[in-house]
C-alpha positions in Angstrom: -32.7 -86.6 -17.3 -35.6 -84.4 -17.8 -36.8 -81.0 -17.1 -40.3 -80.0 -15.6 -39.9 -76.3 -16.9 -42.6 -75.6 -20.0 -40.1 -73.5 -21.7 -36.1 -73.8 -22.8 -34.1 -70.8 -23.5 -31.2 -72.6 -25.3 -28.1 -70.0 -25.5 -29.4 -68.1 -22.6 -25.4 -67.0 -22.3 -25.9 -64.9 -25.3 -26.9 -61.2 -25.7 -30.3 -62.2 -27.0 -31.2 -65.3 -25.0 -30.7 -63.1 -21.8 -33.0 -60.8 -22.8 -35.7 -63.7 -23.2 -34.8 -64.6 -20.2 -36.0 -61.3 -18.8 -39.2 -61.6 -20.5 -39.6 -64.6 -19.4 -39.6 -63.6 -15.8 -42.1 -60.8 -16.6 -44.6 -63.2 -17.8 -44.1 -65.6 -14.7 -43.4 -68.4 -16.8 -40.7 -71.1 -15.6 -37.4 -71.8 -17.9 -34.5 -74.2 -18.2 -31.8 -71.6 -19.3 -29.1 -74.2 -21.1 -26.0 -73.7 -23.4 -23.0 -75.7 -23.4 -21.3 -73.6 -21.0 -22.6 -73.9 -17.5 -21.1 -70.9 -15.6 -21.9 -68.2 -18.6 -25.6 -69.4 -18.8 -25.5 -69.0 -15.1 -23.6 -65.6 -14.8 -26.2 -64.3 -17.5 -29.1 -65.4 -15.7 -27.9 -63.9 -12.2 -27.8 -60.7 -14.0 -31.3 -60.2 -14.8 -32.9 -58.3 -12.3 -35.1 -59.9 -10.2 -34.6 -63.6 -11.7 -35.3 -64.7 -8.0 -38.7 -63.7 -8.9 -39.5 -66.7 -11.6 -38.8 -70.6 -11.6 -35.8 -71.4 -13.5 -32.8 -73.3 -13.7 -29.9 -73.6 -15.3 -28.3 -76.3 -17.2 -25.2 -77.5 -19.3 -26.1 -79.3 -22.3 -23.9 -81.4 -25.0 -24.7 -80.1 -28.5 -26.5 -83.3 -30.0 -29.4 -84.2 -31.3 -29.8 -87.1 -28.0 -27.9 -84.8 -25.4 -30.5 -82.0 -26.5 -33.1 -84.3 -26.2 -32.2 -85.8 -22.5 -31.6 -82.2 -21.2 -35.3 -81.1 -22.6 -37.7 -83.6 -22.2 -40.4 -82.4 -20.6 -40.7 -78.9 -22.0 -43.3 -77.6 -24.2 -41.3 -75.1 -26.4 -38.0 -74.7 -27.1 -36.9 -70.9 -28.3 -33.4 -71.1 -29.8 -30.7 -68.6 -29.8 -27.5 -70.8 -30.8 -26.4 -70.0 -34.5 -25.5 -69.9 -37.0 -28.5 -71.8 -37.4 -27.7 -73.7 -40.5 -24.5 -75.2 -38.2 -25.9 -76.0 -35.1 -29.9 -75.8 -36.2 -30.4 -79.8 -37.4 -30.1 -80.8 -33.3 -32.1 -78.3 -31.9 -34.6 -79.2 -34.6 -34.6 -82.9 -34.3 -34.3 -82.8 -30.5 -37.4 -80.9 -30.7 -38.8 -83.6 -32.9 -37.8 -86.3 -30.5 -39.3 -84.7 -27.7 -42.8 -83.2 -29.1 -41.7 -79.7 -28.3 -42.3 -76.5 -30.2 -39.2 -74.6 -32.2 -38.5 -71.0 -32.8 -35.0 -69.4 -33.4 -33.8 -65.9 -33.7 -32.0 -66.6 -37.3 -31.3 -64.4 -40.4 -30.3 -67.3 -42.7 -32.1 -67.9 -45.5 -30.1 -71.0 -46.7 -31.3 -72.3 -43.0 -34.8 -71.5 -43.2 -35.6 -73.2 -47.1 -33.6 -76.0 -45.5 -35.6 -76.4 -42.3 -39.0 -76.2 -44.5 -37.5 -78.7 -46.5 -36.4 -81.3 -44.0 -38.6 -80.8 -40.8 -42.0 -79.1 -41.5 -43.7 -82.3 -42.5 -42.7 -84.1 -39.3 -43.4 -80.8 -37.1 -46.9 -81.0 -39.1 -47.8 -84.4 -38.4 -46.9 -83.8 -34.4 -49.1 -81.1 -34.8 -45.9 -79.1 -33.6 -45.0 -75.5 -34.9 -41.5 -74.7 -36.5 -41.1 -71.3 -36.5 -37.4 -70.2 -37.4 -36.7 -66.4 -37.5 -38.7 -64.8 -35.2 -37.1 -61.7 -34.8 -37.0 -58.1 -35.0 -35.3 -57.6 -38.5 -37.7 -60.3 -40.5 -40.9 -60.2 -38.4 -41.8 -56.3 -38.3 -41.4 -56.0 -41.4 -43.7 -59.3 -41.9 -46.0 -57.8 -39.3 -46.3 -54.3 -41.8 -46.4 -56.5 -45.1 -49.6 -58.7 -43.5 -50.9 -55.3 -42.8 -50.7 -54.6 -46.7 -52.1 -57.4 -47.7 -55.1 -57.5 -45.9 -56.0 -55.0 -48.4 -57.3 -57.4 -52.2 -55.1 -57.7 -55.3 -51.5 -57.2 -53.8 -49.0 -59.5 -55.1 -45.6 -57.8 -54.9 -43.8 -56.4 -51.6 -40.9 -54.1 -51.3 -39.4 -54.1 -47.8 -36.6 -52.5 -46.0 -35.6 -52.3 -42.4 -33.2 -50.2 -40.8 -32.1 -50.2 -37.1 -29.5 -48.3 -34.8 -27.1 -50.7 -32.8 -24.0 -52.7 -32.6 -24.2 -56.0 -34.1 -23.8 -59.3 -31.6 -21.1 -61.8 -31.7 -23.2 -64.7 -33.4 -24.8 -61.6 -36.1 -21.4 -60.9 -37.4 -20.5 -64.5 -37.4 -23.9 -65.6 -39.1 -23.2 -62.5 -42.1 -19.5 -64.2 -42.9 -21.1 -67.6 -42.7 -23.8 -66.7 -45.1 -21.2 -65.3 -47.7 -19.0 -68.1 -47.4 -22.0 -70.7 -47.7 -25.1 -69.5 -49.1 -26.4 -67.7 -52.1 -29.2 -65.2 -51.6 -32.3 -65.1 -53.1 -35.1 -62.6 -53.2 -38.6 -63.7 -55.3 -40.1 -63.0 -58.5 -43.1 -64.7 -59.7 -42.9 -67.3 -57.1 -39.7 -68.1 -58.1 -36.4 -67.7 -56.4 -33.8 -65.5 -58.1 -30.2 -65.2 -56.9 -29.4 -61.5 -56.1 -26.0 -60.3 -57.9 -23.1 -60.7 -55.6 -21.9 -57.0 -56.6 -23.2 -54.0 -56.2 -23.5 -53.2 -52.6 -24.4 -51.8 -50.9 -27.5 -49.8 -52.4 -28.9 -46.5 -51.8 -32.3 -46.2 -50.8 -35.2 -44.0 -49.6 -35.9 -44.2 -46.0 -39.1 -42.6 -45.1 -39.5 -40.0 -42.8 -35.5 -39.0 -43.0 -33.8 -36.9 -46.2 -30.6 -38.8 -46.1 -30.9 -42.0 -48.0 -29.9 -45.3 -46.5 -27.4 -48.1 -47.8 -28.7 -51.7 -47.6 -27.8 -55.6 -48.2 -29.6 -58.2 -48.8 -28.3 -59.5 -45.9 -28.1 -63.2 -46.9 -32.0 -63.0 -48.6 -34.1 -62.4 -45.2 -36.5 -64.7 -44.3 -39.6 -62.8 -45.8 -39.2 -64.7 -49.6 -39.3 -68.0 -47.7 -42.1 -67.4 -46.1 -44.3 -65.8 -48.8 -43.5 -68.5 -51.3 -46.0 -70.8 -50.3 -48.6 -67.8 -49.6 -51.4 -67.7 -52.6 -51.6 -63.4 -52.4 -47.7 -63.0 -53.5 -45.8 -63.5 -56.4 -43.1 -61.4 -55.6 -41.1 -60.3 -52.9 -37.2 -58.0 -52.2 -36.2 -57.6 -48.7 -33.0 -55.4 -48.0 -31.6 -53.5 -44.7 -29.3 -52.0 -43.0 -28.0 -49.6 -39.9 -28.1 -46.4 -40.0 -24.7 -46.4 -39.2 -22.9 -45.4 -42.9 -19.5 -45.9 -42.5 -20.3 -49.5 -41.1 -22.0 -50.1 -44.1 -19.6 -49.2 -46.4 -17.1 -51.6 -44.8 -19.1 -54.8 -44.3 -19.0 -55.3 -48.4 -15.2 -55.3 -47.1 -15.3 -57.4 -44.6 -16.8 -59.8 -46.5 -14.5 -59.6 -49.3 -11.6 -60.5 -47.3 -13.6 -63.3 -45.5 -14.0 -64.8 -48.9 -10.6 -64.2 -50.0 -9.3 -66.0 -47.0 -11.6 -69.5 -47.0 -11.1 -69.8 -50.9 -10.3 -73.3 -51.2 -10.7 -74.1 -48.1 -12.8 -77.7 -46.4 -15.7 -76.8 -44.5 -13.8 -77.4 -41.1 -11.0 -74.5 -41.9 -13.7 -72.2 -43.1 -16.0 -71.9 -40.1 -12.6 -71.4 -38.2 -11.5 -68.6 -40.2 -15.0 -67.4 -39.8 -15.2 -67.7 -36.0 -11.8 -66.2 -36.0 -12.7 -63.2 -38.5 -16.0 -62.7 -36.3 -14.1 -62.5 -33.0 -12.1 -59.3 -34.7 -15.0 -57.8 -35.8 -16.9 -58.2 -32.7 -15.3 -60.1 -29.8 -17.3 -58.8 -26.8 -21.7 -58.5 -26.0 -22.8 -55.0 -27.2 -23.9 -52.3 -24.8 -27.5 -52.7 -23.6 -29.8 -51.0 -25.8 -30.8 -47.4 -24.9 -34.2 -46.6 -26.5 -33.3 -42.8 -27.2 -30.6 -44.3 -29.6 -31.5 -48.0 -30.7 -34.3 -47.1 -33.1 -35.4 -49.6 -35.5 -37.8 -48.5 -39.0 -39.5 -51.2 -41.2 -41.2 -50.0 -44.4 -43.4 -51.9 -46.9 -44.5 -50.9 -50.2 -47.3 -53.3 -51.4 -48.6 -53.0 -55.0 -50.6 -54.8 -57.4 -52.5 -54.0 -60.7 -54.7 -51.9 -59.6 -53.6 -51.5 -55.9 -50.9 -49.9 -53.9 -50.5 -49.9 -50.0 -47.6 -48.5 -47.9 -47.1 -49.4 -44.0 -43.8 -48.1 -42.1 -43.4 -49.3 -38.6 -40.9 -47.4 -36.4 -39.6 -49.0 -32.9 -36.9 -48.8 -30.6 -34.2 -51.6 -29.1 -34.6 -54.1 -31.9 -33.0 -57.1 -29.7 -35.4 -56.7 -27.1 -38.2 -56.6 -29.6 -37.0 -59.9 -30.7 -36.8 -61.4 -27.2 -40.1 -60.0 -26.2 -42.0 -61.7 -29.5 -40.3 -65.0 -28.7 -42.1 -65.2 -24.9 -45.3 -64.0 -26.5 -44.7 -67.3 -28.9 -44.1 -69.4 -25.7 -46.6 -67.9 -23.8 -49.1 -68.4 -26.7 -48.5 -72.0 -27.3 -48.4 -72.8 -23.5 -52.1 -71.6 -23.6 -53.0 -72.6 -26.8 -52.7 -74.5 -30.5 -50.8 -72.1 -32.9 -52.9 -70.7 -36.1 -50.6 -73.1 -38.5 -48.5 -76.4 -37.7 -45.2 -77.5 -39.5 -43.4 -74.6 -40.8 -44.6 -71.1 -40.6 -43.7 -67.5 -39.6 -44.4 -66.1 -36.7 -47.2 -64.0 -37.9 -48.9 -67.4 -39.6 -48.3 -68.9 -36.3 -49.1 -66.2 -33.5 -51.0 -63.6 -35.8 -49.7 -60.0 -37.1 -51.9 -58.3 -34.9 -51.1 -60.1 -31.9 -47.4 -59.8 -32.2 -48.0 -56.0 -33.0 -50.0 -55.6 -30.0 -47.4 -57.1 -27.4 -44.8 -55.0 -29.0 -47.0 -51.8 -28.6 -48.0 -52.5 -24.8 -44.4 -52.8 -24.1 -43.6 -49.5 -25.5 -41.5 -51.1 -28.5 -43.2 -49.8 -31.6 -45.5 -47.0 -32.6 -48.9 -47.7 -34.2 -48.0 -48.1 -38.1 -48.5 -45.5 -40.5 -51.0 -47.1 -43.3 -51.6 -45.8 -46.9 -53.6 -47.8 -48.9 -54.7 -46.8 -52.6 -57.0 -48.8 -54.8 
């Protein structure tokens, strides 16, 4: 079994996967919608308005490297939304290598990013393929802001914060608890990973454009320290984020603590079982479709160096739509020309931060960045 569709959306029945299918339709890119339950995938794809105007297929796949490779063979790009990725990503990455396809995902798991870099980067680079994990609003928009700051020489320290209004999906809730149970969170200090303290969260941060302070967490460390660790310009990176809903932010450490208590001393398999049960209790249904008047986002980056300062703020809306659009931008790019960088690469390194920003701007999902520079 193989496909004649150039792009695969793996996890098309999920919230983000369905949005990716919507943007593939707008770009008129034929795609294969894949998942572990064909009926669920078909229902999700059929719900996309105008889906009949783009070539597409629906398939059920076995989540093994061999099964995925068999189903995806013939595709040039795989857009993976099946997480937690430290749990489910290895099979997809290996399948991409087996069939010679580029890989992106929407993860927010620092441990997966580090492991993917170590295990797969060289093999992807050898085939002139790109491995781009973490192509998502919560990480890529902050990186765009950071890259805009770094266009000014002499800056080596990044202080990143991201805030949004919205509902966590089932997968996002599961990822938060999986990170807590299995992974440490790091920031970057003098180009070395340093573990965030386990206690003292959430922290209060100043949010540009409002008087009220925001509550933030490390969220597993985020992607930014991993992306910038091998950037010769950058030595220090700290990234924190949160939702504007203070009661929810105050509850997150309690939810995580409860999950850790229940998983203590259990086998890996039993830990995953408890996490799945806990996630379903916190968020068992698909969130409502985003409303741009309600679901806003804000990314702020302070960049500094011995004799320089820069501050960039990007306001946006509908963070899941931002995520979906950027993945489709990546697919469109890869179907027309090689990535700017092969092997392990952030979305900005692979596709260009100004190009990604331009696409988001053209779809009305972000404002023009506010950038202040002092040298």
